[in-house]
Kinemage of the C-alpha trace (Angstrom):
@kinemage 1
@onewidth
@group {chain A} dominant
@subgroup {mainchain}
@vectorlist {calphas} color= white
{ca leu a 1} P 0.000 0.000 0.000
{ca pro a 2} L 1.134 3.613 -0.530
{ca glu a 3} L 2.959 4.961 2.493
{ca his a 4} L 0.762 8.074 2.592
{ca tyr a 5} L -2.168 5.936 3.804
{ca lys a 6} L -0.593 6.261 7.258
{ca tyr a 7} L -2.043 9.788 7.451
{ca leu a 8} L -5.636 8.538 7.299
{ca pro a 9} L -6.042 8.030 11.083
{ca leu a 10} L -4.452 11.431 11.716
{ca ile a 11} L -6.961 13.132 9.398
{ca leu a 12} L -10.032 11.116 10.391
{ca ser a 13} L -9.674 10.938 14.189
{ca gly a 14} L -6.569 12.840 15.264
{ca leu a 15} L -5.084 9.450 16.282
{ca asn a 16} L -7.744 9.193 18.994
{ca gln a 17} L -8.422 5.527 19.887
{ca ser a 18} L -11.680 6.516 21.636
{ca tyr a 19} L -13.040 8.416 18.612
{ca gln a 20} L -16.752 7.885 17.898
{ca ser a 21} L -18.648 9.625 15.073
{ca lys a 22} L -22.381 10.209 14.667
{ca asp a 23} L -22.491 7.716 11.785
{ca asn a 24} L -20.980 4.914 13.946
{ca arg a 25} L -17.355 5.155 12.866
{ca ser a 26} L -15.011 4.341 15.706
{ca gly a 27} L -11.355 4.142 16.747
{ca met a 28} L -8.315 5.987 15.443
{ca trp a 29} L -8.894 4.517 11.950
{ca ala a 30} L -12.547 5.663 12.113
{ca met a 31} L -13.666 2.342 10.710
{ca asp a 32} L -17.220 1.849 9.508
{ca phe a 33} L -19.217 -0.840 11.330
{ca leu a 34} L -19.715 -3.027 8.235
{ca ala a 35} L -16.092 -2.663 7.146
{ca ala a 36} L -14.891 -3.696 10.618
{ca arg a 37} L -17.139 -6.766 10.638
{ca ala a 38} L -15.880 -7.688 7.156
{ca val a 39} L -12.336 -7.947 8.555
{ca lys a 40} L -13.639 -9.866 11.610
{ca leu a 41} L -13.269 -7.254 14.345
{ca arg a 42} L -15.420 -7.783 17.435
{ca ile a 43} L -18.086 -5.153 18.124
{ca asp a 44} L -20.670 -5.774 20.864
{ca thr a 45} L -21.835 -4.385 24.212
{ca leu a 46} L -18.570 -5.324 25.974
{ca ala a 47} L -15.851 -4.575 23.424
{ca asp a 48} L -15.244 -2.514 20.285
{ca glu a 49} L -12.035 -3.753 18.677
{ca arg a 50} L -12.004 -0.810 16.289
{ca arg a 51} L -10.553 1.071 19.267
{ca gly a 52} L -7.424 -1.093 19.497
{ca gly a 53} L -3.885 -0.330 18.342
{ca asp a 54} L -1.709 -2.762 16.379
{ca phe a 55} L -4.334 -5.363 15.499
{ca thr a 56} L -6.815 -2.638 14.497
{ca thr a 57} L -4.174 -1.187 12.164
{ca asp a 58} L -3.684 -4.673 10.701
{ca ala a 59} L -7.437 -4.863 10.085
{ca ala a 60} L -7.496 -1.409 8.449
{ca ile a 61} L -4.600 -2.438 6.166
{ca ala a 62} L -6.494 -5.599 5.189
{ca tyr a 63} L -9.589 -3.572 4.301
{ca leu a 64} L -7.594 -0.953 2.361
{ca ser a 65} L -5.904 -3.788 0.437
{ca phe a 66} L -9.332 -5.151 -0.485
{ca leu a 67} L -10.443 -1.693 -1.715
{ca lys a 68} L -7.188 -1.292 -3.658
{ca glu a 69} L -7.993 -4.381 -5.698
{ca ala a 70} L -11.705 -3.562 -5.991
{ca phe a 71} L -11.041 -0.116 -7.495
{ca asp a 72} L -8.112 -0.994 -9.817
{ca gln a 73} L -5.360 0.577 -7.706
{ca asp a 74} L -6.955 4.062 -7.936
{ca asp a 75} L -5.893 5.795 -4.709
{ca ala a 76} L -8.540 8.522 -4.898
{ca ala a 77} L -11.314 5.941 -5.307
{ca val a 78} L -9.862 3.830 -2.457
{ca leu a 79} L -9.745 6.794 -0.053
{ca leu a 80} L -13.312 7.877 -0.886
{ca ala a 81} L -14.599 4.302 -0.572
{ca tyr a 82} L -12.933 3.976 2.850
{ca val a 83} L -14.209 7.312 4.174
{ca tyr a 84} L -17.661 7.510 2.533
{ca gly a 85} L -18.422 3.828 2.022
{ca asn a 86} L -17.882 1.164 -0.592
{ca gly a 87} L -21.486 1.535 -1.775
{ca phe a 88} L -21.152 5.297 -2.341
{ca met a 89} L -18.061 4.869 -4.526
{ca arg a 90} L -19.501 2.040 -6.622
{ca gln a 91} L -22.710 3.970 -7.280
{ca his a 92} L -20.764 7.114 -8.264
{ca leu a 93} L -18.635 5.155 -10.745
{ca arg a 94} L -21.730 3.557 -12.282
{ca gln a 95} L -23.371 6.946 -12.784
{ca asn a 96} L -20.365 8.705 -14.341
{ca glu a 97} L -17.934 8.053 -17.188
{ca ser a 98} L -14.713 6.424 -16.101
{ca gly a 99} L -12.556 9.362 -17.147
{ca lys a 100} L -14.715 12.084 -15.631
{ca trp a 101} L -15.872 10.723 -12.278
{ca arg a 102} L -13.473 13.012 -10.347
{ca gln a 103} L -14.934 16.153 -11.921
{ca glu a 104} L -18.464 14.979 -11.051
{ca leu a 105} L -17.767 14.434 -7.356
{ca pro a 106} L -20.005 16.262 -4.844
{ca ala a 107} L -18.408 19.241 -3.070
{ca glu a 108} L -17.779 17.380 0.231
{ca gln a 109} L -15.794 14.582 -1.429
{ca arg a 110} L -13.763 17.028 -3.565
{ca leu a 111} L -12.867 19.040 -0.464
{ca phe a 112} L -11.784 15.877 1.364
{ca leu a 113} L -9.326 14.944 -1.415
{ca leu a 114} L -7.907 18.503 -1.382
{ca leu a 115} L -7.545 18.407 2.423
{ca tyr a 116} L -5.858 15.011 2.278
{ca ala a 117} L -3.351 16.175 -0.342
{ca ser a 118} L -2.552 19.418 1.493
{ca leu a 119} L -1.990 17.670 4.832
{ca ile a 120} L 0.333 15.095 3.266
{ca asp a 121} L 2.341 17.918 1.711
{ca lys a 122} L 2.506 19.709 5.060
{ca phe a 123} L 3.690 16.708 7.080
{ca glu a 124} L 6.119 15.429 4.467
{ca ser a 125} L 7.799 18.851 4.321
{ca glu a 126} L 8.325 19.226 8.078
{ca glu a 127} L 10.900 17.570 10.340
{ca thr a 128} L 9.213 16.676 13.642
{ca pro a 129} L 10.390 14.559 16.610
{ca asn a 130} L 8.862 11.128 17.117
{ca gln a 131} L 6.153 11.555 19.748
{ca met a 132} L 5.868 7.762 20.170
{ca ser a 133} L 8.974 7.731 22.376
{ca ala a 134} L 6.921 9.198 25.262
{ca tyr a 135} L 4.237 6.571 24.630
{ca phe a 136} L 6.769 3.749 25.028
{ca asp a 137} L 7.913 5.252 28.349
{ca ile a 138} L 4.310 5.146 29.590
{ca leu a 139} L 3.937 1.527 28.496
{ca gly a 140} L 6.824 0.586 30.780
{ca glu a 141} L 4.746 1.596 33.800
{ca tyr a 142} L 1.865 -0.795 33.021
{ca gln a 143} L 1.284 -4.523 33.010
{ca asn a 144} L -0.962 -6.641 30.781
{ca met a 145} L -3.655 -8.433 32.798
{ca gly a 146} L -5.217 -11.824 32.176
{ca phe a 147} L -8.602 -12.361 33.828
{ca glu a 148} L -10.055 -15.799 34.617
{ca lys a 149} L -13.645 -14.497 34.821
{ca asn a 150} L -15.710 -11.469 33.857
{ca val a 151} L -14.601 -8.470 35.926
{ca arg a 152} L -16.625 -5.347 36.636
{ca tyr a 153} L -14.935 -2.011 36.006
{ca glu a 154} L -16.529 -0.806 39.254
{ca ala a 155} L -15.026 -3.727 41.208
{ca leu a 156} L -11.515 -2.781 40.056
{ca ser a 157} L -12.197 0.839 40.929
{ca lys a 158} L -13.632 0.159 44.415
{ca val a 159} L -11.363 -2.651 45.609
{ca leu a 160} L -8.109 -1.272 44.165
{ca gly a 161} L -8.974 2.379 44.820
{ca leu a 162} L -8.567 3.455 41.179
{ca asp a 163} L -10.280 6.262 39.308
{ca leu a 164} L -12.953 4.730 37.066
{ca lys a 165} L -12.537 7.279 34.253
{ca val a 166} L -8.757 6.788 34.178
{ca leu a 167} L -9.234 3.002 33.950
{ca glu a 168} L -11.611 3.421 31.001
{ca ser a 169} L -9.356 5.901 29.178
{ca arg a 170} L -6.375 3.524 29.424
{ca asn a 171} L -8.429 0.644 28.007
{ca pro a 172} L -10.605 2.141 25.237
{ca val a 173} L -11.402 -1.230 23.599
{ca tyr a 174} L -13.462 -2.337 26.612
{ca thr a 175} L -16.652 -0.312 26.248
{ca gly a 176} L -19.109 -2.063 28.607
{ca asp a 177} L -19.438 -2.294 32.397
{ca trp a 178} L -17.597 -5.652 32.307
{ca ile a 179} L -14.178 -6.753 31.073
{ca ser a 180} L -14.633 -10.049 29.243
{ca pro a 181} L -11.786 -12.620 29.217
{ca ser a 182} L -12.919 -13.625 25.716
{ca ala a 183} L -11.702 -10.314 24.247
{ca arg a 184} L -8.077 -11.369 23.823
{ca lys a 185} L -6.822 -9.340 20.860
{ca val a 186} L -5.872 -6.451 23.117
{ca pro a 187} L -4.802 -6.863 26.765
{ca phe a 188} L -6.339 -4.949 29.631
{ca val a 189} L -3.621 -2.878 31.350
{ca leu a 190} L -3.126 -1.802 34.970
{ca asp a 191} L -0.270 0.127 36.511
{ca lys a 192} L 2.244 -2.256 38.046
{ca ala a 193} L 1.398 -1.442 41.682
{ca ser a 194} L -2.318 -2.079 41.053
{ca ala a 195} L -1.471 -5.309 39.204
{ca val a 196} L 0.281 -6.598 42.352
{ca arg a 197} L -2.719 -5.669 44.498
{ca phe a 198} L -5.042 -7.383 42.026
{ca glu a 199} L -3.211 -10.693 42.547
{ca gln a 200} L -3.613 -10.302 46.325
{ca leu a 201} L -7.295 -9.354 46.176
{ca lys a 202} L -8.565 -11.049 43.031
{ca asp a 203} L -11.149 -13.166 44.888
{ca ser a 204} L -12.689 -9.995 46.313
{ca ile a 205} L -12.707 -8.458 42.824
{ca tyr a 206} L -14.221 -11.504 41.082
{ca asn a 207} L -16.916 -11.848 43.778
{ca trp a 208} L -17.623 -8.128 44.180
{ca gln a 209} L -21.272 -7.081 44.026
{ca pro a 210} L -22.615 -3.531 43.897
{ca pro a 211} L -23.972 -2.371 47.258
{ca val a 212} L -27.695 -2.815 47.802
{ca pro a 213} L -29.286 0.634 47.707
{ca val a 214} L -30.714 1.819 51.020
{ca val a 215} L -34.430 2.483 50.756
{ca val a 216} L -35.394 5.489 52.834
{ca glu a 217} L -39.048 5.642 53.715
{ca leu a 218} L -40.376 9.182 53.602
{ca pro a 219} L -42.533 10.218 56.543
{ca lys a 220} L -46.222 10.057 55.819
{ca gln a 221} L -48.105 13.311 55.570
{ca his a 222} L -49.568 14.269 58.918
{ca ser a 223} L -53.270 13.700 59.297
{ca ala a 224} L -55.037 15.627 62.095
{ca phe a 225} L -58.614 16.171 63.204
{ca his a 226} L -60.147 19.306 64.686
{ca lys a 227} L -63.447 19.460 66.569
{ca val a 228} L -65.383 22.574 65.702
{ca lys a 229} L -66.211 24.898 68.606
{ca arg a 230} L -69.064 27.389 68.749
{ca gly a 231} L -68.289 30.533 66.756
{ca glu a 232} L -65.484 28.993 64.641
{ca thr a 233} L -65.383 29.432 60.862
{ca leu a 234} L -63.607 27.558 58.056
{ca gly a 235} L -61.334 30.562 57.529
{ca gly a 236} L -60.251 30.649 61.183
{ca ile a 237} L -59.573 26.910 61.290
{ca ala a 238} L -57.642 27.043 58.002
{ca ala a 239} L -55.438 29.863 59.348
{ca lys a 240} L -54.771 27.928 62.562
{ca tyr a 241} L -53.440 24.889 60.674
{ca his a 242} L -51.719 26.845 57.843
{ca val a 243} L -53.896 25.392 55.107
{ca ser a 244} L -56.400 26.888 52.659
{ca ile a 245} L -60.186 26.898 52.920
{ca ser a 246} L -60.410 24.966 49.637
{ca gln a 247} L -58.185 22.224 51.088
{ca leu a 248} L -60.389 21.903 54.180
{ca lys a 249} L -63.494 21.678 51.989
{ca lys a 250} L -61.886 19.041 49.771
{ca trp a 251} L -60.627 16.824 52.614
{ca asn a 252} L -63.998 16.947 54.413
{ca lys a 253} L -66.240 16.933 51.312
{ca ile a 254} L -67.891 20.235 52.279
{ca lys a 255} L -69.719 21.926 49.395
{ca gly a 256} L -70.589 25.254 51.036
{ca thr a 257} L -69.019 27.067 53.980
{ca thr a 258} L -71.378 25.965 56.775
{ca ile a 259} L -69.919 24.031 59.717
{ca tyr a 260} L -71.439 23.288 63.128
{ca pro a 261} L -70.153 22.867 66.726
{ca gly a 262} L -68.902 19.362 67.496
{ca gln a 263} L -68.220 18.584 63.838
{ca arg a 264} L -65.004 16.608 63.302
{ca leu a 265} L -62.846 18.092 60.503
{ca lys a 266} L -59.803 16.437 58.927
{ca val a 267} L -56.825 18.790 58.769
{ca arg a 268} L -53.526 18.116 56.963
{ca ser a 269} L -50.504 20.262 57.559
{ca gly a 270} L -46.815 19.874 58.343
{ca asn a 271} L -47.482 21.799 61.551
{ca ala a 272} L -50.621 19.862 62.500
{ca pro a 273} L -50.854 17.582 65.540
{ca lys a 274} L -50.846 13.793 65.131
{ca asp a 275} L -53.942 11.638 64.668
{ca pro a 276} L -56.195 11.552 67.731
{ca pro a 277} L -56.873 8.312 69.609
{ca ala a 278} L -59.690 6.074 68.387
{ca asp a 279} L -62.086 7.207 71.187
{ca glu a 280} L -61.859 10.920 70.254
{ca asn a 281} L -65.537 10.965 69.279
{ca lys a 282} L -66.402 10.280 72.946
{ca asn a 283} L -64.340 13.239 74.116
{ca thr a 284} L -66.314 16.422 73.522
{ca gly a 285} L -64.447 18.698 75.889
{ca asn a 286} L -61.025 18.814 74.227
{ca pro a 287} L -60.979 20.446 70.787
{ca asp a 288} L -57.285 19.654 70.206
{ca pro a 289} L -56.779 16.147 71.604
{ca lys a 290} L -53.267 14.731 71.925
{ca pro a 291} L -52.372 11.124 71.362
{ca ser a 292} L -52.080 9.202 74.582
{ca gly a 293} L -49.000 7.207 75.532
{ca asp a 294} L -45.575 7.170 73.906
{ca thr a 295} L -43.839 4.798 71.469
{ca pro a 296} L -41.617 2.486 73.475
{ca lys a 297} L -41.327 0.062 70.531
{ca gln a 298} L -39.331 2.577 68.515
{ca asn a 299} L -37.074 3.272 71.480
{ca asp a 300} L -36.592 -0.458 72.040
{ca lys a 301} L -35.755 -0.914 68.376
{ca ala a 302} L -33.187 1.873 68.471
{ca ala a 303} L -31.671 0.417 71.621
{ca ser a 304} L -31.518 -3.072 70.128
{ca ser a 305} L -29.832 -1.767 66.964
{ca glu a 306} L -27.169 -0.122 69.097
{ca thr a 307} L -26.434 -3.375 70.881
{ca lys a 308} L -25.787 -5.069 67.529
{ca lys a 309} L -22.876 -2.742 66.701
{ca pro a 310} L -19.475 -4.295 67.376
{ca lys a 311} L -18.033 -3.001 70.630
{ca thr a 312} L -14.443 -1.855 70.677
{ca pro a 313} L -12.557 -3.000 73.798
{ca ala a 314} L -11.239 0.044 75.593
{ca ser a 315} L -7.983 -1.709 76.474
{ca asn a 316} L -6.312 -2.225 73.089
{ca asn a 317} L -8.816 -0.839 70.522
{ca thr a 318} L -9.086 -4.241 68.795
{ca val a 319} L -12.153 -6.196 67.723
{ca thr a 320} L -12.565 -9.818 66.669
{ca tyr a 321} L -14.608 -10.487 63.544
{ca thr a 322} L -16.108 -13.911 62.734
{ca val a 323} L -16.091 -14.649 58.991
{ca lys a 324} L -19.527 -15.318 57.474
{ca asn a 325} L -20.560 -17.097 54.270
{ca gly a 326} L -19.824 -14.929 51.245
{ca asp a 327} L -17.380 -12.644 53.104
{ca thr a 328} L -14.227 -11.384 51.373
{ca leu a 329} L -11.370 -9.447 52.924
{ca trp a 330} L -12.346 -6.338 51.010
{ca arg a 331} L -15.944 -6.566 52.255
{ca ile a 332} L -14.781 -7.062 55.864
{ca ala a 333} L -12.301 -4.160 55.631
{ca ser a 334} L -15.016 -1.855 54.306
{ca lys a 335} L -16.934 -2.324 57.574
{ca tyr a 336} L -14.167 -0.556 59.530
{ca lys a 337} L -13.061 2.964 58.665
{ca gly a 338} L -9.402 3.225 57.650
{ca val a 339} L -8.803 -0.552 57.534
{ca thr a 340} L -7.413 -2.196 54.355
{ca pro a 341} L -7.471 -5.872 53.267
{ca glu a 342} L -3.672 -5.973 53.328
{ca glu a 343} L -3.637 -4.913 56.993
{ca ile a 344} L -6.095 -7.676 57.934
{ca met a 345} L -3.862 -10.260 56.215
{ca lys a 346} L -0.819 -8.874 58.053
{ca trp a 347} L -2.499 -8.781 61.493
{ca asn a 348} L -3.795 -12.352 61.164
{ca asn a 349} L -0.869 -13.856 59.211
{ca cys a 350} L -3.272 -15.147 56.558
{ca thr a 351} L -3.946 -14.935 52.813
{ca glu a 352} L -7.113 -13.786 51.096
{ca asn a 353} L -8.449 -17.357 51.274
{ca ile a 354} L -10.625 -17.079 54.384
{ca arg a 355} L -13.341 -19.488 55.560
{ca pro a 356} L -16.660 -19.133 57.401
{ca gly a 357} L -16.213 -19.248 61.169
{ca gln a 358} L -12.609 -18.025 61.053
{ca lys a 359} L -11.740 -15.381 63.708
{ca leu a 360} L -9.980 -12.252 62.479
{ca lys a 361} L -8.437 -9.539 64.668
{ca ile a 362} L -9.148 -5.972 63.503
{ca his a 363} L -7.056 -3.111 64.914
{ca leu a 364} L -9.016 0.151 64.768
{ca asn a 365} L -7.383 3.519 64.333
């Protein structure tokens, strides 16, 4: 192939492996979906191999070679077929005479060929340092990872303490929430320190599950009842409970404005008292009854929940944790502020392979 084809990814994507266009072109070679599938690149919810490096370039070369033969070695036709689609180029050639098809090109395609030629001239005439040398230095800081099972991005981020966006930017081929071991054309990379921690904590990472969201029950809207006294009006009662007259009428199904002494009206307001006891109808002397008794069950529940918290011995600030089914070191460490899985292994002279019933000492800060 002509050497100037190497400028295609520079022009199409700016050498951006994470490039994505509106018409579903992706990767630094900005490959079309159908073209990528024709050269057997994987594209699904977990991986987009158009975003790779060396093997994606090999695939682009294979497709350009196919176009070179299909369009009789005509570089202009090959470039337009690659950028605007094989179908576009074939249709244009069918509709125009073989010697005049360039003159009949639409404005967008003519401008692309002019841009391509001018950029090649610019880069071929300039002496620039090789920017890849810095890239190779970066590669020396990372290690290729081989996973035995599907791994969640979020598990790597939480257990290893890594920034999720940085992880994704370093591994642009892996586009889903999971890293699949079956995507083997490009390795997943971690910095070397994180790769060591992964080997120590891989069981916690493989078995990691997102935390169950805490459901917070909102307090129910207060419902109160007011017993009408002689001389009271709807307006006065509404003002007392910070509600409108129309609300009082709606809640009590009152069509006019007439109320009578002893009538029981339902009042809703954030400032209203609680529901009266069930025998309020028998009490005619107290217009603003208060609920009788308190709520010892709630107090008992709060007290019982406090007793379930692990107590820290005052002597040495150490607790003993009994391993339960499904526990991992990472999950246990997350229960205690400032404690890491590595510290638990060190304190108990153990590995990450723990078993139900095992006693672990936890030193609190």
